[in-house]
C-alpha positions as CSV (number, residue, x, y, z in Angstrom):
1,M,-4.0,5.2,38.2
2,K,-6.6,4.0,36.1
3,G,-6.2,7.3,34.2
4,S,-2.5,6.4,33.3
5,V,-3.7,2.9,32.7
6,D,-6.3,4.5,29.8
7,V,-3.5,6.8,28.7
8,G,-0.8,4.1,27.9
9,Q,-3.8,1.9,26.2
10,L,-4.5,4.9,24.0
11,T,-1.0,5.7,23.2
12,E,-0.2,1.8,22.3
13,M,-3.6,1.8,20.2
14,L,-2.6,5.0,18.5
15,T,1.0,3.4,17.7
16,Q,-0.6,0.4,16.2
17,I,-2.7,2.5,14.3
18,I,-0.1,4.8,12.8
19,S,2.0,1.5,11.9
20,Y,-0.8,0.2,10.2
21,T,-1.2,3.4,8.1
22,S,2.2,2.8,6.4
23,I,0.4,-0.5,4.8
24,Y,-2.3,1.4,3.5
25,A,-0.7,4.5,2.6
26,L,2.0,2.7,0.7
27,A,-0.2,0.8,-1.4
28,S,-2.5,3.4,-2.1
29,L,0.4,5.7,-3.0
30,G,1.3,3.3,-5.5
31,I,-2.2,3.2,-7.1
32,V,-2.1,7.1,-6.9
33,I,1.5,7.5,-8.8
34,G,0.6,5.0,-11.7
35,G,-2.9,6.3,-11.7
36,R,-1.7,9.9,-12.5
37,T,-0.7,8.6,-15.9
38,G,-3.5,6.7,-16.5
39,V,-2.9,3.5,-15.4
40,F,-5.0,2.0,-13.1
41,N,-3.3,-0.7,-11.0
42,I,-5.9,-3.0,-9.3
43,S,-3.6,-5.6,-8.5
44,G,-2.6,-4.4,-5.3
45,E,-3.6,-7.5,-3.6
46,G,-1.5,-10.1,-5.6
47,I,1.7,-8.0,-5.6
48,M,1.2,-7.5,-1.9
49,L,0.8,-11.1,-1.3
50,A,3.6,-11.9,-3.6
51,S,6.2,-9.2,-2.1
52,A,5.1,-10.6,1.2
53,S,6.6,-13.9,0.5
54,A,9.4,-12.9,-1.4
55,G,10.4,-10.1,0.8
56,F,10.2,-12.5,3.8
57,I,12.0,-15.0,2.4
58,A,14.7,-13.1,1.5
59,A,15.0,-11.5,4.8
60,Y,15.0,-14.8,6.5
61,Q,17.7,-16.2,4.6
62,T,20.2,-13.4,4.6
63,G,18.9,-12.4,8.0
64,S,18.6,-8.9,7.0
65,W,15.4,-6.7,6.7
66,F,16.4,-4.3,4.3
67,M,17.1,-7.0,2.0
68,G,13.6,-8.3,2.4
69,F,12.1,-4.8,1.8
70,V,14.4,-4.7,-1.4
71,V,13.1,-8.1,-2.7
72,G,9.4,-7.0,-1.7
73,A,10.0,-3.7,-3.8
74,L,11.4,-5.5,-6.9
75,M,8.5,-7.8,-6.7
76,G,5.9,-5.4,-6.9
77,G,8.1,-3.6,-9.8
78,L,8.2,-6.7,-11.4
79,F,4.2,-7.3,-11.5
80,A,3.9,-3.5,-12.4
81,L,6.0,-3.9,-15.2
82,I,4.2,-7.3,-16.5
83,L,0.8,-5.1,-16.7
84,I,2.2,-2.0,-18.0
85,Y,3.8,-3.9,-20.8
86,I,1.1,-6.4,-21.7
87,H,-1.6,-3.1,-21.6
88,E,1.1,-0.9,-23.9
89,K,1.5,-3.8,-26.2
90,L,-1.7,-5.6,-26.7
91,K,-4.2,-2.6,-25.6
92,I,-5.5,-5.5,-23.1
93,S,-8.0,-3.7,-20.5
94,Q,-6.2,-2.7,-17.4
95,F,-8.8,-4.2,-15.0
96,I,-8.4,-7.7,-16.6
97,L,-5.1,-7.5,-16.4
98,G,-5.0,-6.3,-12.6
99,I,-7.4,-9.3,-11.9
100,T,-5.0,-11.9,-13.4
101,L,-2.4,-10.4,-11.5
102,V,-4.5,-10.8,-8.2
103,I,-5.0,-14.4,-9.1
104,L,-1.3,-15.0,-10.0
105,G,-0.1,-13.2,-6.8
106,T,-2.2,-15.3,-4.5
107,G,-1.0,-18.5,-6.1
108,L,2.5,-17.3,-6.3
109,S,3.0,-16.4,-2.5
110,D,2.0,-20.0,-1.0
111,L,4.3,-21.5,-4.0
112,L,7.2,-19.8,-3.0
113,Y,7.1,-19.7,0.6
114,K,6.7,-23.6,0.5
115,T,9.4,-24.2,-2.1
116,A,11.8,-21.7,0.0
117,I,11.1,-22.7,3.3
118,G,8.8,-25.7,3.4
119,V,6.9,-27.0,6.5
120,Q,8.5,-26.3,9.6
121,L,7.4,-27.3,13.4
122,F,7.6,-23.6,14.3
123,A,7.1,-20.6,12.3
124,P,10.2,-18.8,11.0
125,E,10.6,-15.2,12.3
126,A,12.2,-12.5,10.2
127,P,14.9,-10.2,11.3
128,R,13.2,-7.3,13.4
129,V,12.8,-3.9,11.8
130,P,14.6,-1.0,13.9
131,D,12.6,1.5,15.6
132,I,13.5,5.1,15.6
133,R,13.1,7.1,18.6
134,I,13.0,10.9,18.5
135,P,14.6,11.9,21.8
136,G,12.1,13.7,24.4
137,L,9.2,13.1,21.9
138,S,9.2,9.5,22.3
139,N,8.8,9.7,25.9
140,I,5.7,11.8,25.8
141,P,2.4,10.0,25.9
142,I,0.2,10.2,23.0
143,I,2.5,11.9,20.8
144,S,5.0,8.9,21.7
145,A,2.9,7.0,19.1
146,I,4.1,9.3,16.3
147,F,7.8,9.7,17.1
148,N,8.5,5.9,18.5
149,Q,8.1,4.0,15.0
150,D,10.1,1.9,12.4
151,V,12.3,2.8,9.8
152,I,9.5,2.1,7.3
153,V,6.9,4.7,9.0
154,Y,9.2,7.7,8.4
155,F,9.9,6.2,5.1
156,T,6.4,6.4,4.1
157,Y,5.9,10.0,5.7
158,I,8.6,11.3,3.4
159,A,7.3,9.2,0.2
160,V,4.0,11.0,0.8
161,F,5.6,14.4,0.8
162,I,8.3,13.9,-2.0
163,A,5.1,12.7,-4.2
164,F,2.7,15.5,-3.0
165,Y,6.0,17.8,-4.1
166,I,6.6,16.3,-7.2
167,F,3.2,16.6,-8.3
168,Y,2.2,19.6,-7.5
169,H,5.5,22.0,-7.4
170,T,7.7,20.5,-10.3
171,R,7.4,20.7,-14.0
172,I,7.6,17.0,-14.2
173,G,4.6,16.6,-11.8
174,L,2.8,19.1,-13.8
175,E,3.5,16.9,-17.1
176,T,2.6,13.6,-15.5
177,R,-0.8,15.1,-14.5
178,A,-1.1,16.2,-17.6
179,I,-0.8,12.8,-19.1
180,G,-3.4,11.3,-17.0
181,E,-5.8,14.0,-18.0
182,D,-5.0,14.4,-21.9
183,P,-2.4,12.1,-22.9
184,K,-2.5,12.9,-26.8
185,A,-2.3,16.4,-25.9
186,A,0.8,15.6,-23.5
187,D,2.3,13.7,-26.6
188,V,1.9,16.7,-28.8
189,V,3.9,18.9,-26.6
190,G,7.0,16.6,-26.9
191,I,6.3,14.6,-23.6
192,N,7.3,10.8,-23.7
193,V,3.8,9.4,-22.7
194,K,4.7,5.8,-22.8
195,L,8.0,6.0,-20.9
196,R,6.0,8.3,-18.5
197,R,3.5,5.5,-18.0
198,Y,6.1,2.5,-17.7
199,V,8.3,4.4,-15.1
200,T,5.3,5.8,-12.7
201,T,3.3,2.1,-13.0
202,I,6.6,0.5,-11.9
203,I,7.2,3.0,-9.1
204,G,3.9,2.4,-8.0
205,G,4.1,-1.2,-8.0
206,M,7.3,-1.4,-5.8
207,F,5.5,0.9,-3.3
208,M,2.6,-1.8,-3.2
209,G,5.5,-4.2,-3.0
210,L,7.0,-2.1,0.2
211,A,3.6,-2.3,1.5
212,G,3.2,-6.0,1.1
213,A,6.8,-7.0,2.7
214,Y,5.9,-4.6,5.8
215,L,3.1,-7.3,6.6
216,P,5.5,-10.2,7.7
217,L,8.2,-8.1,8.3
218,V,6.8,-5.9,11.0
219,V,3.2,-6.4,11.4
220,T,3.0,-10.4,12.0
221,G,7.1,-11.2,11.9
222,T,6.3,-14.1,10.0
223,Y,4.6,-15.3,6.6
224,T,1.1,-16.7,6.6
225,T,-1.1,-17.6,3.9
226,N,-3.2,-14.6,2.8
227,I,-1.4,-12.1,4.9
228,S,-3.2,-9.3,3.2
229,N,-6.4,-10.0,4.2
230,G,-7.9,-7.7,1.1
231,R,-5.7,-4.8,2.3
232,G,-4.8,-4.4,-1.5
233,F,-8.3,-4.1,-2.7
234,M,-9.2,-1.5,0.3
235,A,-6.1,0.4,-1.0
236,I,-8.1,0.9,-4.1
237,G,-10.8,2.4,-2.2
238,I,-8.5,4.8,-0.5
239,A,-7.0,6.2,-3.8
240,I,-10.2,6.8,-5.1
241,F,-11.6,8.6,-1.9
242,A,-8.0,10.5,-2.1
243,S,-8.9,11.5,-5.8
244,W,-5.5,10.5,-6.4
245,R,-3.8,13.2,-4.1
246,P,-0.9,11.8,-2.1
247,E,-1.5,13.9,1.4
248,R,-5.4,12.9,0.8
249,A,-4.6,9.2,0.6
250,L,-2.1,9.4,3.8
251,L,-5.5,10.6,5.6
252,G,-7.5,8.0,4.4
253,S,-5.0,5.4,5.2
254,F,-5.0,6.5,8.6
255,I,-8.9,6.3,8.9
256,F,-9.1,2.9,7.5
257,A,-5.9,1.9,9.9
258,A,-8.0,3.3,12.8
259,I,-11.0,1.4,11.7
260,E,-9.0,-2.0,11.3
261,V,-7.4,-1.7,14.8
262,I,-10.6,-0.6,16.7
263,S,-12.4,-3.4,15.1
264,F,-9.2,-5.7,15.9
265,Q,-9.3,-4.6,19.7
266,Q,-13.2,-5.1,19.7
267,Q,-12.7,-9.0,18.8
268,L,-10.5,-9.0,21.5
269,G,-12.6,-7.7,24.2
270,A,-16.4,-8.2,25.3
271,S,-18.4,-6.9,22.2
272,M,-22.0,-7.0,21.5
273,F,-21.8,-7.8,17.9
274,P,-20.3,-11.0,16.3
275,Y,-16.7,-11.3,15.7
276,Q,-17.7,-12.1,11.9
277,F,-19.3,-8.6,11.7
278,L,-16.1,-6.9,13.0
279,L,-14.1,-8.7,10.6
280,M,-16.6,-6.9,7.8
281,L,-16.0,-3.5,9.4
282,P,-13.1,-2.1,7.8
283,F,-14.6,-3.4,4.2
284,I,-18.2,-1.9,5.1
285,S,-16.5,1.3,6.1
286,V,-14.8,1.5,2.5
287,L,-18.2,1.2,0.6
288,L,-19.6,3.8,3.3
289,I,-17.2,6.4,2.8
290,M,-17.1,5.8,-1.1
291,W,-20.7,6.6,-1.0
292,L,-20.5,9.6,1.0
293,F,-18.0,11.2,-0.8
294,N,-18.8,10.1,-4.3
295,K,-19.5,13.5,-5.7
296,K,-16.6,15.1,-4.3
297,V,-14.4,12.1,-6.0
298,E,-12.1,13.3,-8.9
299,F,-10.7,10.8,-11.7
300,P,-8.1,11.6,-13.9
301,A,-9.7,11.7,-17.4
302,A,-7.6,9.3,-18.8
303,L,-7.7,6.7,-16.3
304,G,-7.8,3.0,-17.4
305,K,-7.9,3.9,-20.7
306,P,-5.3,2.7,-23.3
307,Y,-3.5,5.2,-25.6
308,S,-1.7,5.1,-28.9
309,R,0.0,7.4,-31.0
310,E,-1.9,6.1,-33.8
């Protein structure tokens, strides 16, 4: 009996880890996609906060979880458009713009929520995102954690696979990676560098927006201040750890999601460590893993650098 309880608890914890993996995977995939053309979008924390607020408001007022994710993605795309437009026009540092957008997203998220929802006695709840249960597999302990998830988790799997396939098995992907290595050479052979940087940055921002919307629509069921809790910053570390490869970003996302869930479980139970240390653990793990793998990390050569044809 005790063994069955342990298996049940392990299955439940793994289910939560896989769910949290989607947050990190979507956010880091957004950074990876933009980074492959040399645009390092570090504004993920601000994008996630603004998208969480806008997505929740849309879902709550329309009664549609799907509309919540659509609005969240659009908010992420808008932030990314602002970043790439200002960077391309004025050649302002991507990092300065990213930090500015983090600050903007932090303030905008609460402003939107208080304007649209206001102060209520009970926290408003988002419409439930449906789960997809794979017949047979969803009833097997441990394995069911993978095959009994919400639709966004499966979307994340598909998005990572498609991104990997495009980058490494298509001409478009080869051209995109070439832009990230040497945009001038790519421009010489006829690739529209400017357009490709716009497209990848906006698509990347939309993925970050989906990650933000996932928080209130799936994880918490409602919006709260600072709901992203630093996950947008951790996604930067995952993208670096992944060397801008989609499949490694998924692996890194699973590792950091596991660390977060385990530290959360330790906070709920008896632990020899103070809870403040457990709250720090996911961020400490980012620094530790980046230190351990720093010599194996590869960056696109043109990452973070402005490009001009002149």
